C-alpha positions in Angstrom: 57.9 50.7 -10.0 55.7 53.0 -11.8 55.5 56.5 -10.5 54.1 59.4 -11.5 55.5 62.8 -9.3 53.7 66.1 -9.7 55.4 68.9 -8.7 54.9 72.6 -8.9 54.8 75.2 -11.4 56.2 75.4 -14.9 56.2 79.5 -15.1 57.6 80.4 -18.3 57.8 84.4 -19.1 57.9 86.1 -21.9 59.8 89.4 -21.9 60.2 92.7 -23.6 62.5 93.4 -25.8 66.4 92.9 -24.1 65.0 90.4 -21.7 67.7 87.8 -20.5 68.3 85.0 -23.0 68.9 81.1 -21.2 72.9 80.6 -20.6 74.3 77.4 -21.2 76.0 75.1 -18.8 75.3 72.0 -16.3 76.8 70.2 -13.3 75.9 67.5 -10.4 75.4 68.4 -7.0 75.2 66.8 -3.9 73.0 68.3 -1.0 69.4 68.7 -0.5 66.8 66.9 -3.5 63.3 66.5 -4.0 63.2 62.6 -3.9 60.3 60.5 -4.3 59.6 57.3 -5.7 60.6 55.6 -2.6 63.6 57.8 -2.2 64.6 55.8 -5.3 64.7 59.2 -7.9 66.5 62.2 -6.8 65.5 65.7 -8.3 68.1 68.6 -8.0 68.8 72.3 -9.7 72.3 72.5 -11.6 75.1 73.9 -9.9 75.2 76.0 -12.6 74.2 78.8 -14.4 71.3 77.5 -15.5 70.2 76.0 -12.1 68.9 79.2 -11.8 66.1 78.6 -13.3 64.9 75.8 -10.9 64.6 75.6 -7.1 63.8 73.5 -4.2 60.6 75.4 -2.3 59.7 75.1 1.4 58.4 71.4 0.6 62.1 70.3 -0.9 59.9 70.1 -4.4 61.0 71.1 -7.7 60.4 74.0 -9.1 60.7 75.0 -12.3 60.6 78.9 -13.0 61.5 81.0 -15.8 60.2 84.6 -15.0 60.7 87.5 -11.6 58.9 85.7 -9.6 61.8 83.1 -8.7 63.4 84.3 -5.7 67.0 82.8 -7.1 67.2 85.1 -10.8 67.9 89.0 -10.9 65.5 90.9 -9.3 65.9 92.6 -12.9 65.4 89.2 -14.7 62.0 89.8 -16.7 62.0 86.5 -18.5 63.2 85.1 -22.2 63.3 87.6 -25.4 60.1 87.3 -28.1 60.4 86.1 -31.2 63.6 83.5 -29.9 64.1 80.0 -29.3 65.9 79.5 -26.1 67.5 76.7 -24.8 69.6 75.8 -21.9 71.6 72.6 -21.7 70.8 71.4 -18.0 68.4 73.1 -15.5 68.0 70.2 -12.8 69.1 66.4 -12.8 67.2 63.3 -12.3 69.2 61.1 -10.6 68.3 56.8 -10.2 69.9 55.8 -6.6 68.4 52.2 -6.5 70.2 49.3 -8.0 68.2 48.5 -11.0 67.4 50.3 -14.0 64.7 52.0 -14.7 62.6 54.8 -17.5 62.5 57.8 -17.1 60.6 60.6 -18.7 58.4 63.9 -18.0 54.9 64.9 -19.2 53.4 68.1 -19.4 50.3 70.3 -22.0 52.9 73.2 -22.7 53.5 73.3 -26.2 55.8 76.1 -25.9 57.8 74.4 -23.5 60.2 70.6 -24.4 62.1 69.1 -21.7 65.5 67.9 -23.1 68.1 66.0 -22.4 71.1 65.7 -24.7 69.5 67.9 -27.0 67.1 65.3 -27.6 62.8 65.7 -26.0 62.5 63.3 -23.0 58.6 64.0 -23.4 56.5 61.5 -22.8 57.4 57.4 -22.6 59.0 56.9 -25.7 61.2 59.4 -25.5 62.3 58.1 -21.9 65.7 57.5 -21.1 67.2 54.4 -19.2 69.1 55.1 -16.2 71.6 52.5 -14.6 72.1 53.1 -10.4 73.2 55.9 -9.0 73.6 57.4 -13.0 72.4 60.7 -13.3 70.6 63.0 -16.3 71.0 66.7 -16.7 67.4 68.2 -17.8 67.2 71.0 -20.2 64.3 72.9 -21.6 63.7 74.6 -25.1 61.1 77.2 -24.8 59.4 78.9 -28.0 58.5 82.3 -28.2 58.1 82.6 -31.7 54.8 84.3 -31.8 54.4 85.8 -28.8 54.1 89.0 -27.3 55.9 90.3 -24.5 53.7 89.6 -20.8 52.9 86.4 -22.3 53.4 83.4 -20.3 53.7 80.3 -21.4 53.7 77.2 -19.1 51.8 78.0 -15.8 50.6 74.6 -15.6 52.4 71.3 -13.2 54.4 68.7 -15.2 54.9 65.2 -14.0 58.0 63.3 -13.8 57.2 59.3 -14.3 59.5 57.1 -13.6 59.5 52.8 -14.3 61.2 50.0 -13.5 63.2 48.8 -16.9 64.0 45.5 -16.0 63.5 44.2 -12.2 67.0 42.2 -12.1 69.6 43.9 -9.3 72.5 44.7 -10.8 75.2 44.4 -7.8 79.1 44.2 -7.5 79.6 41.0 -5.7 81.9 38.6 -7.0 81.4 35.3 -9.0 83.8 32.6 -9.4 83.5 29.5 -11.7 85.4 27.4 -9.0 86.8 28.6 -5.4 85.6 30.5 -2.7 85.8 33.9 -4.5 88.0 36.9 -3.0 86.9 36.9 0.4 85.9 41.1 0.8 84.1 42.1 3.4 80.4 41.6 2.0 79.0 39.0 0.1 80.3 36.6 -1.6 79.2 34.0 -3.9 80.8 31.4 -6.0 79.5 29.1 -9.2 80.2 25.9 -9.9 79.4 24.7 -13.2 80.1 20.9 -13.7 78.1 20.3 -16.8 76.8 22.3 -19.7 73.5 21.9 -18.0 74.1 21.7 -14.5 75.7 24.7 -12.0 76.1 24.5 -8.1 76.1 28.2 -6.8 76.8 29.4 -3.2 76.5 32.8 -1.5 78.5 33.7 2.1 77.4 36.6 4.2 74.6 37.2 2.5 73.1 40.9 4.6 70.1 40.7 6.3 67.3 42.0 3.4 69.9 42.3 0.6 70.0 41.1 -2.6 72.2 38.9 -4.5 72.7 37.8 -8.3 74.5 35.0 -9.2 75.6 34.7 -13.0 75.3 31.1 -14.1 77.1 31.0 -17.1 74.6 30.5 -20.2 73.4 27.1 -18.4 71.9 24.5 -21.1 68.4 23.7 -20.8 68.3 23.2 -24.8 72.1 22.9 -25.5 72.2 26.5 -26.1 69.6 27.8 -27.8 68.1 28.0 -24.0 69.5 29.3 -21.8 69.5 29.8 -17.9 71.6 33.3 -17.3 71.4 34.6 -14.2 69.9 33.6 -11.1 68.9 36.8 -8.3 68.0 35.7 -4.8 66.6 38.6 -2.2 68.3 36.9 1.4 65.3 37.7 3.6 68.0 36.6 7.0 70.9 36.6 5.3 73.8 34.1 6.6 74.4 31.4 3.4 72.8 30.1 1.0 73.3 26.7 -1.2 71.3 25.7 -4.2 71.6 24.1 -7.5 69.9 24.2 -11.5 69.6 21.3 -14.2 68.1 22.5 -17.3 67.1 19.8 -19.7 64.9 19.9 -23.3 62.8 17.2 -21.9 60.3 17.1 -18.6 61.6 15.6 -15.7 60.3 12.4 -14.3 58.9 14.4 -10.4 57.2 17.3 -12.4 56.0 15.4 -15.8 55.4 17.3 -19.0 53.8 21.3 -18.5 50.5 20.5 -19.2 48.5 23.9 -19.6 45.1 24.4 -21.2 45.4 27.6 -22.6 48.0 25.6 -24.6 51.4 27.2 -24.1 54.2 25.1 -25.8 57.0 24.2 -23.3 60.3 24.6 -25.3 62.4 23.2 -22.1 62.5 22.5 -18.4 65.1 23.1 -15.1 65.1 21.9 -12.0 66.0 24.1 -9.0 66.7 22.2 -6.0 67.8 24.3 -2.9 69.0 23.6 1.5 68.0 26.6 2.6 64.5 27.3 4.3 61.6 29.1 2.6 61.6 32.1 5.1 65.4 32.6 4.2 65.0 33.7 0.7 61.3 35.5 0.5 62.4 35.8 -3.2 64.4 34.1 -6.6 64.4 36.1 -9.6 65.3 34.0 -13.2 66.7 35.5 -16.6 66.3 32.9 -19.4 67.6 33.7 -22.3 65.9 32.3 -26.1 67.8 31.8 -29.3 65.4 34.4 -31.7 66.3 31.8 -34.9 65.2 28.8 -32.6 61.8 30.3 -31.9 60.9 31.1 -35.2 61.9 27.7 -36.6 59.4 26.3 -33.4 56.5 29.1 -34.2 57.2 30.5 -30.9 56.5 34.4 -30.9 59.4 36.3 -29.1 56.7 38.3 -27.2 55.3 35.4 -25.9 58.1 33.9 -23.9 56.9 32.8 -20.3 58.0 30.7 -17.0 56.0 28.1 -15.5 56.2 26.6 -11.9 54.9 23.6 -11.4 52.5 24.0 -9.3 50.3 20.6 -7.5 47.7 23.6 -6.2 46.7 25.2 -9.4 43.9 23.7 -11.6 46.0 22.1 -14.6 49.7 21.2 -12.0 51.2 24.2 -13.5 51.6 28.0 -12.2 52.5 30.6 -14.5 54.9 33.3 -13.9 54.6 37.1 -14.3 57.4 36.7 -16.9 58.7 40.5 -18.5 61.0 41.2 -21.7 64.4 42.8 -20.9 64.1 46.1 -22.1 66.0 46.9 -25.5 67.8 49.8 -23.5 68.6 47.5 -20.5 70.0 44.9 -23.2 72.4 47.4 -24.5 73.4 48.7 -21.1 74.0 45.2 -20.2 75.6 44.1 -23.4 73.4 41.4 -23.9 73.5 39.3 -27.1 71.1 41.2 -29.7 70.4 38.2 -31.2 68.3 36.2 -28.2 64.9 37.4 -26.4 65.9 37.7 -22.8 63.1 37.2 -19.9 63.2 37.0 -16.3 60.7 36.2 -14.1 60.3 35.9 -9.7 58.5 33.3 -7.3 58.6 32.4 -3.4 58.0 28.8 -4.2 61.0 26.1 -5.7 60.3 23.8 -7.4 60.9 22.8 -11.5 60.3 25.6 -14.1 59.1 25.2 -17.7 60.0 28.1 -20.4 57.4 28.5 -22.6 55.7 30.3 -25.7 52.0 31.3 -25.4 50.1 29.9 -28.2 46.7 30.5 -29.9 44.0 28.4 -28.6 40.8 29.3 -31.3 37.9 26.9 -31.4 34.0 27.0 -31.9 31.9 26.9 -28.5 28.9 26.6 -29.4 26.9 27.1 -32.5 23.2 27.3 -33.6 20.4 27.2 -36.5 18.4 29.4 -37.0 15.8 27.4 -39.0 15.8 23.6 -39.4 13.9 22.8 -42.3 13.8 24.8 -45.3 13.3 23.8 -49.1 15.9 22.7 -51.6 17.9 26.1 -53.1 16.2 28.1 -49.6 19.4 29.2 -47.6 19.5 28.8 -43.9 22.0 31.6 -41.5 24.2 29.1 -39.2 25.8 31.4 -35.8 28.3 30.7 -33.8 30.5 32.0 -31.5 34.5 31.5 -31.7 36.5 31.9 -28.8 41.0 32.2 -28.0 41.3 30.2 -24.8 45.0 30.9 -25.8 47.9 33.2 -24.0 49.0 34.9 -27.1 47.1 36.6 -30.3 45.9 34.3 -33.4 44.4 33.3 -35.9 43.1 30.9 -37.3 40.0 29.0 -40.0 36.8 28.3 -39.1 35.1 25.9 -41.4 31.3 25.0 -41.6 30.7 21.7 -42.3 27.3 19.3 -43.0 27.3 15.5 -43.0 31.0 15.9 -42.7 32.0 18.3 -45.3 33.4 21.6 -45.7 30.7 24.0 -46.9 32.7 27.6 -45.9 35.3 29.1 -44.1 35.6 32.3 -42.5 39.1 34.0 -41.1 39.0 35.0 -37.5 41.9 37.0 -35.6 41.2 37.5 -31.4 43.6 38.5 -28.5 43.9 36.0 -25.7 40.4 35.7 -23.9 38.8 37.6 -27.3 35.5 35.6 -28.8 33.7 36.7 -31.9 30.3 35.9 -33.3 30.0 34.4 -36.8 27.4 34.3 -39.3 27.1 31.6 -42.0 24.8 31.8 -44.8 24.0 27.8 -47.2 21.7 26.7 -49.4 21.5 23.3 -49.7 19.6 22.2 -53.6 19.8 18.2 -52.5 16.8 17.4 -50.3 17.8 15.1 -47.4 18.9 16.1 -43.5 21.7 17.0 -42.9 24.5 17.0 -39.4 25.7 20.8 -39.7 28.7 21.9 -37.8 31.1 25.2 -36.9 34.8 23.6 -36.2 33.4 20.6 -34.8 30.4 21.9 -33.0 27.5 20.5 -33.4 25.0 23.6 -34.4 21.7 21.0 -35.2 19.7 18.7 -37.8 19.1 20.4 -41.2 16.3 18.7 -42.9 16.5 20.3 -46.4 12.3 19.1 -47.9 10.3 16.8 -46.4 12.0 13.3 -46.4 8.6 11.8 -44.1 6.1 13.2 -46.3 3.8 14.6 -43.8 4.4 18.1 -43.9 1.9 21.2 -45.4 4.0 22.2 -49.0 3.4 26.1 -47.2 5.7 25.3 -44.5 7.8 22.6 -44.8 10.0 22.0 -47.7 9.0 19.2 -50.1 11.9 17.0 -50.9 11.8 14.7 -54.7 11.5 10.9 -54.2 13.8 8.8 -56.6 11.1 8.5 -59.1 10.1 11.2 -62.0 6.9 11.5 -60.7 8.0 13.0 -57.1 6.5 10.5 -54.8 8.2 10.2 -51.6 10.9 7.7 -50.6 9.9 4.1 -48.5 10.4 5.2 -44.8 13.5 2.9 -44.9 15.1 4.5 -47.9 14.1 2.2 -51.1 13.5 4.4 -53.9 12.4 1.1 -55.8 9.3 0.9 -54.4 5.8 2.3 -56.1 4.0 5.0 -54.6 0.9 3.6 -52.8 -2.1 5.2 -54.7 -5.2 6.9 -52.2 -8.1 6.3 -54.0 -10.5 9.7 -54.9 -13.5 10.7 -54.3 -16.2 10.0 -51.7 -18.1 6.5 -51.8 -20.9 5.3 -48.4 -18.7 4.3 -45.9 -17.3 8.2 -46.1 -21.1 9.2 -46.2 -22.3 7.1 -43.1 -19.2 9.0 -41.3 -20.2 12.5 -42.2 -23.5 11.3 -41.3 -22.8 11.0 -37.6 -20.0 13.7 -37.2 -22.5 16.3 -38.9 -25.4 14.8 -35.8 -22.8 15.0 -32.9 -22.1 18.6 -33.8 -25.9 19.6 -34.3 -26.4 17.7 -30.7 -23.7 19.8 -29.4 -25.3 22.6 -30.7 -28.6 22.6 -29.3 -26.8 21.4 -25.8 -24.9 24.7 -25.3 -28.3 26.5 -26.4 -30.3 25.0 -23.8 -27.5 25.4 -21.1 -28.9 28.5 -18.5 -26.8 31.3 -17.9 -25.1 32.7 -15.6 
């Protein structure tokens, strides 16, 4: 749930001298309320002195009005005193009625008015308060009228109450036993048996249709205490009874094989979910898993990149990455979860073998090219490449330019998932020859330095020094010991005969052209 609720007027009038200042006090009451977010949040004026500054309008929407237009205030009320910093400890309350946890905060543009909870600002997501099931927070006001003159209106704009689920995991009061059949009450009865450190057997009896029940897995081993399955939540669509088992192990299960993710995720453990209920009896299962922080550091994993995968033959890699969420720190404190572990949750409506993994960067060159394919010795060329991070987490990598397999230059890139970067290397080669150029193992082509064939124009093609001191060209087979072939100089009789024939052909062609009729 992520909710934005735009409420009505926030109006605070600065009165003339002698106006009323805020009183103090707060209380939570039953009765009419401004409800939203599928009725998970309820907003009410406080039943106390400061509750008069807020009321529900005809549409049952909350209004905060510290001015003479407020029907709950005395007719002679004129506003807050100018030149003062006034405060009210409780004006209205926000109650969270669902069975999860939510972060709640307020946003509005007025700088002279601050919404507070227990004297601390509740404005902006960074200043949110976390509410548990049926928990209420009293919201007060601070009004800075210093420097304001009588008749000034502070506010006059709407304000937003925002809420976001802090931990999607349900918290219910169903009993959980290590052995036996539970306490036999009127509500759902859950039983968790622990035949071994790495296995659990779960039973749920008399579940309500559409109800939710959470089983405490008691830190079932996936990897000997450092990776554990902590809780399993069942959304029972039809109610009734459910039975299922889980088994954890650090190695892959033979029925599923190892996690093979093309984005480079590294598995840290596996667990199997074996159930007897039909698919329509349970609409969803949520797993809560935790991993020791030191273990992640030792294995090169990032706490922010912990994920759960499900074996799915229909997926291209054979595994589906589940939408995994880290438990909010405020919720972790409320639930008294260990601080030295990273806690994550993930939901699924299909059941098989699951893998706990850490996303890893997978940075590689995807293409490379040469600006020029031939240069003179000592001249430079530019090699260009595209580098992509095809992994699931941020990362950095050194990308190396090689010539004939030897490293020439290196550049470091930092990329987020699915990001790309364009690189350019400028390289100079003093020795003539041909070089296979590559970036990160991806071929950019072959670069000719000089003119190994000896048949190029010196102005356009680099010349290559041969194996002799007189600059001759090496033989085609590469044997530099063969002496260069001497070409005769001057024009001999045979050359003159050829030249005469060539001139005769040219003159005849010119004559024919001139005699052709013109159109």
